LOTORPA-83133 format. One line per 4 residues: for each residue x, y, z of N, C-alpha, C. Coordinates in nm, 2 decimals. Atoms other than C-alpha are relative to their C-alpha. Layout:
BEGIN
X,Y,Z,X,Y,Z,X,Y,Z | ...
This chain:
BEGIN
-0.08,-0.12,-0.03,-1.31,-1.21,-1.45,0.13,-0.06,0.06 | -0.13,0.05,-0.05,-0.94,-1.28,-1.41,0.07,0.11,0.08 | -0.07,-0.09,-0.09,-0.76,-1.11,-1.12,0.14,-0.05,0.01 | -0.14,0.03,-0.02,-0.38,-1.10,-1.11,0.06,0.10,0.10
-0.07,-0.08,-0.10,-0.18,-0.97,-0.81,0.15,-0.03,-0.03 | -0.14,0.02,0.03,0.19,-0.91,-0.88,0.08,0.12,0.05 | -0.08,-0.11,-0.04,0.48,-0.69,-0.79,0.00,0.11,-0.10 | 0.00,-0.11,0.09,0.48,-0.35,-0.94,0.14,0.02,-0.06
-0.12,-0.03,0.07,0.74,-0.25,-1.19,-0.01,0.13,-0.08 | 0.00,-0.12,0.07,0.84,0.04,-1.41,-0.11,0.01,-0.10 | 0.11,0.00,0.10,0.58,-0.06,-1.67,-0.13,0.06,0.06 | 0.12,-0.06,-0.07,0.32,0.06,-1.41,0.02,0.14,0.05
-0.04,-0.13,-0.06,0.49,0.39,-1.33,-0.12,0.10,0.00 | 0.11,-0.09,0.01,0.20,0.61,-1.45,-0.12,-0.04,0.08 | 0.11,0.05,-0.08,-0.07,0.39,-1.30,0.03,0.01,0.15 | -0.03,-0.01,-0.14,0.11,0.38,-0.97,0.00,0.15,0.05
0.00,-0.14,-0.04,0.15,0.76,-0.96,-0.15,0.05,0.01 | 0.14,-0.03,-0.01,-0.22,0.80,-1.05,-0.07,-0.05,0.12 | 0.06,0.07,-0.11,-0.32,0.55,-0.79,0.03,0.07,0.14 | -0.04,-0.07,-0.13,-0.12,0.73,-0.51,-0.06,0.14,0.01
0.07,-0.13,0.00,-0.26,1.07,-0.61,-0.15,-0.01,0.03 | 0.14,0.02,-0.03,-0.61,0.94,-0.61,-0.03,-0.04,0.14 | 0.02,0.04,-0.14,-0.56,0.78,-0.27,0.00,0.12,0.09 | -0.01,-0.12,-0.08,-0.46,1.12,-0.12,-0.13,0.08,-0.02
0.12,-0.08,0.03,-0.75,1.29,-0.30,-0.12,-0.06,0.07 | 0.11,0.07,-0.06,-1.00,1.03,-0.18,0.00,0.01,0.15 | -0.01,0.02,-0.15,-0.87,1.00,0.18,0.01,0.14,0.07 | -0.03,-0.13,-0.07,-0.76,1.36,0.26,-0.04,0.12,-0.08
0.04,-0.11,0.09,-0.91,1.57,-0.02,0.11,0.10,-0.03 | -0.12,-0.08,0.03,-0.56,1.69,-0.11,0.04,-0.03,-0.14 | -0.06,0.02,0.13,-0.41,1.74,-0.45,0.15,0.02,0.02 | -0.14,-0.01,-0.01,-0.04,1.67,-0.45,0.06,0.02,-0.14
-0.07,-0.03,0.12,0.22,1.76,-0.71,0.04,-0.13,-0.07 | -0.02,0.12,0.07,0.23,1.50,-0.98,0.15,-0.02,-0.03 | -0.15,0.02,0.03,0.60,1.56,-1.07,0.07,-0.05,0.12 | -0.07,0.05,-0.12,0.71,1.51,-0.71,-0.04,-0.15,0.02
0.04,0.14,-0.01,0.50,1.19,-0.69,0.06,-0.09,-0.10 | -0.06,0.08,0.11,0.64,1.07,-1.02,0.15,-0.03,0.04 | -0.14,0.02,-0.05,1.00,1.12,-0.88,0.01,-0.10,0.11 | 0.00,0.09,-0.12,0.91,0.94,-0.56,-0.03,-0.15,-0.04
0.03,0.13,0.04,0.75,0.64,-0.72,0.11,-0.06,-0.09 | -0.11,0.05,0.08,1.02,0.61,-0.98,0.12,-0.04,0.08 | -0.11,0.03,-0.09,1.29,0.62,-0.71,-0.02,-0.13,0.07 | 0.03,0.13,-0.07,1.12,0.34,-0.52,0.01,-0.12,-0.09
0.00,0.11,0.10,1.08,0.13,-0.83,0.15,-0.04,-0.04 | -0.14,0.02,0.04,1.45,0.18,-0.91,0.09,-0.05,0.11 | -0.08,0.04,-0.12,1.58,0.10,-0.56,-0.09,-0.09,0.09 | 0.08,0.09,-0.08,1.42,-0.21,-0.40,0.02,0.02,0.15
-0.02,-0.02,-0.14,1.57,-0.11,-0.06,-0.10,0.10,0.06 | 0.10,-0.10,-0.04,1.31,0.17,-0.05,-0.14,-0.06,0.02 | 0.13,0.07,-0.01,1.02,-0.08,-0.07,-0.04,-0.06,-0.13 | 0.06,0.06,0.13,0.80,-0.25,-0.33,-0.15,0.03,-0.01
0.14,-0.02,0.04,0.47,-0.20,-0.50,-0.07,-0.14,-0.02 | 0.08,0.11,0.04,0.19,-0.46,-0.53,-0.11,0.06,-0.09 | 0.09,-0.05,0.10,-0.04,-0.42,-0.83,-0.11,-0.11,-0.01 | 0.11,0.09,0.03,-0.39,-0.57,-0.89,-0.05,0.04,-0.14
0.05,-0.02,0.13,-0.51,-0.62,-1.24,-0.13,-0.09,-0.01 | 0.12,0.08,0.03,-0.86,-0.73,-1.35,-0.02,0.00,-0.15 | 0.01,0.02,0.15,-0.89,-0.87,-1.70,0.10,0.09,-0.07 | -0.11,-0.08,0.06,-0.56,-0.69,-1.78,0.00,0.15,0.03
0.01,-0.15,-0.04,-0.68,-0.35,-1.64,0.06,0.02,0.14 | -0.05,-0.04,-0.13,-0.50,-0.18,-1.36,-0.11,0.03,0.09 | 0.12,-0.02,-0.09,-0.74,-0.20,-1.06,0.04,0.06,0.13 | -0.04,-0.06,-0.12,-0.53,-0.09,-0.77,0.14,-0.03,0.04
-0.14,0.03,-0.04,-0.20,-0.09,-0.58,0.02,0.04,0.14 | -0.05,-0.04,-0.14,-0.02,-0.05,-0.25,0.15,0.00,0.00 | -0.14,-0.01,-0.01,0.33,0.03,-0.15,0.04,-0.05,0.14 | -0.05,0.05,-0.12,0.53,-0.15,0.12,0.14,0.04,0.02
-0.14,-0.03,-0.04,0.84,-0.02,0.30,0.02,-0.06,0.14 | -0.03,0.07,-0.13,1.01,-0.15,0.61,0.09,0.09,0.10 | -0.09,-0.06,-0.10,1.18,-0.04,0.93,0.04,-0.11,0.10 | -0.04,0.10,-0.10,1.38,-0.24,1.18,-0.05,0.04,0.14
0.05,-0.03,-0.13,1.21,-0.26,1.52,0.08,-0.08,0.10 | -0.10,0.06,-0.09,1.47,-0.33,1.78,-0.07,-0.09,0.11 | 0.07,0.07,-0.11,1.22,-0.44,2.05,-0.07,-0.13,-0.05 | 0.06,0.12,0.05,1.07,-0.70,1.82,0.10,-0.08,-0.08
-0.11,0.07,0.07,1.41,-0.80,1.66,-0.04,-0.04,-0.14 | 0.04,0.03,0.14,1.27,-0.78,1.31,-0.05,0.12,-0.07 | 0.06,-0.11,0.08,1.13,-0.57,1.03,-0.15,0.01,0.01 | 0.14,-0.02,0.01,0.79,-0.42,1.04,-0.02,0.05,-0.14
0.03,-0.05,0.13,0.65,-0.38,0.69,-0.12,0.09,0.01 | 0.11,-0.10,0.00,0.44,-0.07,0.65,-0.07,0.00,-0.14 | 0.08,0.00,0.12,0.16,-0.08,0.39,-0.04,0.15,-0.01 | 0.03,-0.14,0.03,0.12,0.27,0.23,-0.08,0.01,-0.13
0.06,-0.04,0.13,-0.07,0.43,-0.05,-0.09,-0.11,-0.05 | 0.10,0.10,0.04,-0.35,0.17,-0.06,-0.11,0.07,-0.09 | 0.10,-0.06,0.08,-0.58,0.25,-0.35,-0.06,-0.11,-0.09 | 0.07,0.08,0.09,-0.84,0.05,-0.54,-0.09,0.09,-0.08
0.08,-0.08,0.08,-1.01,0.22,-0.83,-0.15,-0.02,0.03 | 0.14,0.00,-0.04,-1.38,0.30,-0.76,-0.08,-0.11,-0.06 | 0.08,0.10,0.07,-1.51,0.06,-1.02,0.03,-0.14,0.04 | -0.04,0.13,-0.04,-1.33,-0.23,-0.86,-0.01,-0.02,0.15
0.01,0.01,-0.15,-1.41,-0.16,-0.49,-0.11,-0.10,0.04 | 0.09,0.09,-0.06,-1.60,-0.40,-0.27,0.00,-0.14,-0.08 | -0.02,0.13,0.07,-1.47,-0.70,-0.48,0.11,-0.08,0.06 | -0.11,0.08,-0.07,-1.20,-0.82,-0.24,0.14,0.03,-0.06
-0.13,-0.02,0.06,-0.91,-0.66,-0.43,0.10,0.04,0.10 | -0.09,-0.03,-0.10,-0.75,-0.51,-0.13,0.04,-0.12,0.08 | -0.03,0.12,-0.07,-0.77,-0.84,0.05,0.09,-0.09,-0.07 | -0.09,0.07,0.09,-0.60,-1.01,-0.24,0.14,0.06,0.01
-0.13,-0.06,-0.01,-0.32,-0.76,-0.23,0.06,-0.02,0.13 | -0.05,0.02,-0.13,-0.29,-0.78,0.14,0.05,-0.15,0.02 | -0.04,0.14,-0.01,-0.27,-1.16,0.13,0.13,-0.03,-0.07 | -0.12,0.01,0.07,0.00,-1.13,-0.13,0.12,0.05,0.08
-0.10,-0.06,-0.08,0.20,-0.91,0.10,0.03,-0.09,0.12 | -0.01,0.09,-0.12,0.13,-1.14,0.40,0.08,-0.12,-0.03 | -0.08,0.13,0.04,0.26,-1.45,0.22,0.14,0.04,-0.03 | -0.14,-0.04,0.03,0.57,-1.26,0.10,0.07,0.02,0.14
-0.06,-0.03,-0.13,0.63,-1.15,0.46,0.03,-0.13,0.08 | -0.01,0.13,-0.08,0.57,-1.50,0.61,0.11,-0.09,-0.06 | -0.10,0.08,0.06,0.82,-1.65,0.36,0.14,0.04,0.05 | -0.13,-0.05,-0.05,1.10,-1.45,0.54,-0.01,-0.02,0.16
0.00,0.01,-0.14,1.21,-1.50,0.90,0.04,0.13,0.07 | -0.04,-0.13,-0.06,1.30,-1.13,0.96,-0.11,0.10,0.00 | 0.12,-0.10,0.00,0.95,-0.97,0.91,-0.09,-0.05,0.12 | 0.08,0.03,-0.12,0.76,-0.96,1.24,-0.14,0.05,0.01
0.13,-0.06,-0.01,0.46,-0.75,1.17,-0.03,0.08,-0.13 | 0.05,-0.09,0.10,0.25,-0.57,0.91,-0.08,0.11,0.06 | 0.08,-0.12,-0.06,0.12,-0.22,0.98,-0.04,0.09,-0.12 | 0.03,-0.11,0.10,-0.05,0.06,0.79,-0.06,0.12,0.08
0.07,-0.12,-0.05,-0.18,0.41,0.85,-0.13,0.01,-0.08 | 0.13,-0.03,0.06,-0.54,0.50,0.79,-0.05,0.12,0.06 | 0.06,-0.12,-0.05,-0.72,0.83,0.82,-0.12,-0.05,0.09 | 0.10,0.05,-0.10,-0.95,0.79,1.13,-0.14,0.01,-0.05
0.13,-0.01,0.05,-1.25,0.90,0.93,-0.03,-0.09,-0.12 | 0.02,0.08,0.12,-1.20,0.65,0.65,-0.06,-0.14,0.05 | 0.06,0.12,-0.06,-1.45,0.39,0.79,0.00,-0.12,-0.09 | 0.00,0.11,0.10,-1.47,0.18,0.47,0.14,-0.07,0.00
-0.13,0.05,0.00,-1.09,0.14,0.47,0.03,-0.08,0.13 | -0.02,0.07,-0.13,-1.08,0.05,0.84,-0.07,-0.13,0.01 | 0.08,0.12,0.01,-1.35,-0.21,0.78,0.07,-0.11,-0.08 | -0.07,0.10,0.09,-1.15,-0.37,0.50,0.13,-0.05,0.07
-0.13,0.04,-0.07,-0.83,-0.38,0.72,-0.04,-0.10,0.11 | 0.04,0.10,-0.11,-1.01,-0.55,1.01,-0.04,-0.13,-0.06 | 0.05,0.12,0.07,-1.16,-0.80,0.76,0.12,-0.09,-0.03 | -0.12,0.09,0.03,-0.80,-0.92,0.68,0.07,-0.05,0.12
-0.06,0.05,-0.12,-0.72,-0.98,1.04,0.08,0.10,0.08 | -0.08,-0.11,-0.07,-0.55,-0.65,1.13,-0.09,0.06,0.11 | 0.07,-0.06,-0.11,-0.64,-0.47,1.45,0.06,0.14,0.02 | -0.04,-0.14,-0.03,-0.62,-0.10,1.55,0.10,0.00,0.12
-0.09,-0.02,-0.11,-0.32,0.00,1.76,-0.03,0.13,0.07 | 0.04,-0.12,-0.08,-0.35,0.27,2.03,0.11,0.11,-0.02 | -0.10,-0.10,0.01,-0.08,0.50,1.88,-0.05,0.12,-0.09 | 0.01,-0.12,0.09,-0.09,0.85,1.73,0.12,0.02,-0.08
-0.12,-0.03,0.08,0.15,0.95,1.46,0.03,0.15,0.00 | -0.05,-0.14,0.00,0.35,1.27,1.49,0.10,0.01,-0.12 | -0.08,-0.03,0.11,0.54,1.43,1.21,0.05,0.14,0.00 | -0.05,-0.13,0.03,0.76,1.72,1.13,0.05,-0.01,-0.15
-0.03,0.00,0.15,0.77,1.78,0.75,0.13,0.09,-0.02 | -0.12,-0.07,0.03,1.12,1.88,0.63,0.01,0.04,-0.14
């Protein structure tokens, strides 16, 4: 079984949209608008300042993806990379795919001197995801997230 981890590109547009929509369905039982998701993924792929995708393929088949964007954290004098939209297709779960994608992101971050931390959001009831994140060396922070949708 050959596993390839690489940066996402426009060639994966439909797979990335499917992956993001499945992630929301799996984690929050919500169906989001495909057209809106398509516009958002395409905009990110066309403008690297918005972030980047990481794709996992097994034997040439799309197996999963995640999205990374960043923000400047003044108190740490560097960028925090946020890992979002993590999804591994069901048939490829429990095979270390997320860990491989995470390690790809970690190495990319370590190669720069301006990235100071990696973070991600996880639904508190998603115990299998939380377990996978701890396995990579991440730890839970004591923050709650607040939002006003505009």
